[in-house]
N, C-alpha and C positions, 0 to 999 in steps of 0.2 A: 872332248869328253867322251870316255869309253861307254858304250852300251852295256846294260846289265842283262845277262841272259840268265833265266831261272831254270834250275834243274832241281832234282828232288830224290831223296831216299824214299820212293813211292811204296816200298814194302811196309812203311809205316801207316799208309792208308789201308792197303790190303796186300797180303803176301801172294795172293792169286795173281798171276802175270797179266792175264786178260783184264781183270777188274782194275788193277792199278795203271795199266797202259790206257785203258779207255777213259779213266778219270783224267789223266794228265791231258789227253787229247780234248776232253770236254772243256778243261780249264785253259787251253791254249799254251800248256807248258811243253816245249820242244826239246827238252833234255831230261836224262835220268842218269842216276848214279846207281847201278845195281848193287845190292848187298844179299837180300834173301829173295829166292825164287821158290814159291810153293813150300816155304820154311826151310829150304836147304840153302847153304851159303853159296852164292854165285861162283866163288873161287873154287869150289869142289865139285859142281856139277858136270856130268858127262857131256861130251862134245855134241851128241845129238840134242840134249836138253838146251844147251847153249844156242844152237841153231834154231831150234823151236822158238826159243825166247826172242831171238833176233828177229823172226818172221813176224811175231806179234808186234814188237816195237815199230818195225818197218811199216806195218799195216796201219799203225796209228801216227805215223810220221814223226817218232821220237827218235833221238839220237842219244848214243851213249858218250858222255864226256870223260868220265873217269870210273873207276870201279871202287866201290867202298869194301876194299879187303880187310882181313883181320891180320895181314902180315905185320910182323913186329909186336903183336899183341900176345906175347908169351913171356915167360919168365927166362931170365938167363939161365936158369937151371934146366931148361928144357932143351931137347936135341935140336941142333941147328941144321943138321942134315935132313931130318924129316921136315923141318920148316922150309928149306929150300926146294923140296919136293913140292910141296904145297904152292910155293911161289911160282915154280915151273908151270904148274897146272893153271894157277891164277893168270899168268902171263899168257898162255895159250889161249884161254877163254877170253882174255881181254882182246887180243887180236881177231879172234872170231866174230866179235860184235863191232869191230872197226874202231876200237878206241885205243889211246896210247898213253893213258895216264892210270895210275893206280894209288890210292890213299894207303898209307902205311903208319906203323907206330914205331916207338924205339925202345920196346922191352921194359917188362917190370923188373925191378931190381930184387936181388935175394933179400930175405929178411935179414936186417941189421946192416945191410951194404949201403955204403954212401955213393952218391953219384961220382964223387972223385975216384973211388975205388973200382967203380963199374965202368968207368968212361972207356978204357982200352978195349974191353970186350964189346962194348955197345958199338963202338966204332968199327970194329972188325965185322960184327954181324950186320950192320947197315951196309957196310961196304961190300959184302958178300952179296946182299940182295941187290946193291946197285950193279954190281958186275953182271949178275945174271939178267936183270932188266935191260941192261945195254944190248945184250944179245937179241933181245926181241924189239928194240927200238922203243922202249916204254920209259916214260918219266915217273919216277916215284915222288910222290908228295906227302910229306910228314904232317901229321896232325898232332897238336897237343892234346893230351889227355891225362887224366889223374893216375898218379902212381908210376907212370913210366919215366924213362930217363928225361924225356924232352916234355916235362910237365909244365914248366915255367918258361918265360920268354927267354931267359939267359941261356938255358940249356938247349932250347930249340935253336937259338942263334948259333951256339957252339957247333951244333951238328950241322947246320946249313953252311956256316963258314968253312968248317972243316973239309966239306966236299965240293966247295968252290963251284957252286952252281948245278952240280949234278943232281943234288938232292933240292927239291923244291918245297915250298910250305902250303899246306892247305889251313887256313887261318881259322880257328874255331873260337869266336870271342865269347860265346856262352860258357865254353869249358873253362877258359881262363878266369871268369868270374867266380864259378864254383870252386876253382882251386885257389881263390884268395889273391888272384892277380888282376891288377887293373887293365881291362882290355884295350881302353882308349883314354889317353894317348899313349900310355906306356908301352904296352906289349905290341900295339900295331906300329907305333914309329919305329920301334926297335926292329921289327920283321918285315916291314913294308916292301923293302926292295927284294925280298925273297918269296913273296906271295904269288902263287900261281892261281888260286881260286879260294873260294870262302865256304864254310859250312855255317849255315844260318840256324842257330837256336839262341834263344834269350834266357836269361836266368837271374836269379837274386843270390846274392852272397849268403843269404841266410840258409839256402840250401834247396831251392825250387827251380824247376825249368818251367818258363811261362812262354806265352805266345810272342812272336817276333814284335819288337817295339814296346813290350810290356814290362821289361826288366832292365837291368843295369849294363847290359853288354854293349851299348852305344852303336848298335847296327846302323842306324841312319848315318851318324857321323862318319864311321869307317867307311861304309860304301860310298858316300858322297865324296870323302876326300880321295879314296882310290880312283873313282870314276873321273875325277876332275884332271888326275894326271894320266890316266890310262890312254894309250894310243890306238887301242883296239878293243873290241868286245871282251868281257871277261864273264866267268860263270859264278853264281852263288848257288850252292846246293842246299835247299831246305831239309833240315834234319830236327824236326820240332821236339820229338821225345815226349810229347804231352800225354800219351796214353800207354806207350810201349816201353817204358823205362822204369819198371817197378822197383829195380834194385839201386835207384840212384842214392838213396839215404845211405845205405850200406857203403856204396862205392865212395861217397865224399865223407862219410863219418858225421853226417848232421841229421838231425831229425827236424822236419818242417813240413807243416801241412800246406800243400799247394793250393793257393787261392782260386786257380783255374781248374775247373772240373767239366769234363765232357761225356755225354752218354755213350760214345762209341769212338774208336779210333779213327774212323772215317769223318766223323764230325769235327774231331780235334784236328786232324790234318787239314781238312778243308778250311776251317777257321784260320790256321797258322798261315796257309797260303794266302788267304785274303789280306792278312795283316803284312805279310813280306810284299805282296803286290802294291799295297798302299804305300810302304816305304819306297819301293822302287819308283813308283809313279811321281812321289814327291821330290825325288832326286832329278828326275828328267832324263 
């Protein structure tokens, strides 16, 4: 059975790098997925800032497993040349912190465009990102997300099979529920062989993100099944979105009052981590 290693989007606890690194150390979390540092996207910060951030993480004994980049989170109408420059900077920063994985997306479609119509351009753009990533020795991991080409399991599978293992999957079970897709067994079984790691958020199909284990995303069932067959340790990145994602209703086109409320982002994140730790402990 594969051991489950917990990572986190710790900017959801606090965007101050010292505060979120010290929090992870205090909770015994040994991995992080950088996304924002002092409010600035990690993919865009300067080299000296990256080195300062790595020193903070090193001092707390925290390793970077993957980067939570915004790559592929633009419209097909937007410039790909400019996006490749962002990717280049992202990959350089990724290597500076000693990581070799980057989370990405598969582009927002133009208004009125079908996925069948967009597929060729999506494949070309993802392929260009993969070609650049190869020059840095970096593995790109595609996340399912609302409104992008790879929103549902079928289109995720299409991309993953098209690139024959070059593109890997970061499986977000909570996003599938919000997008009206059954995360388990349907999406998970379809994508299991392509999964590199997981993003952990839980959600309700009515339109709310809730703490891990409190929703419909089947987190325990998915992780238990994956751990049973895993031959080596694997990573799960906590992305609770309990306090920091005020645009959810607009994004998913639903209006729902979240039953879980917290007085601060720090308390929300800490509670979510505790709930994830319970799930992991129950799996063994």
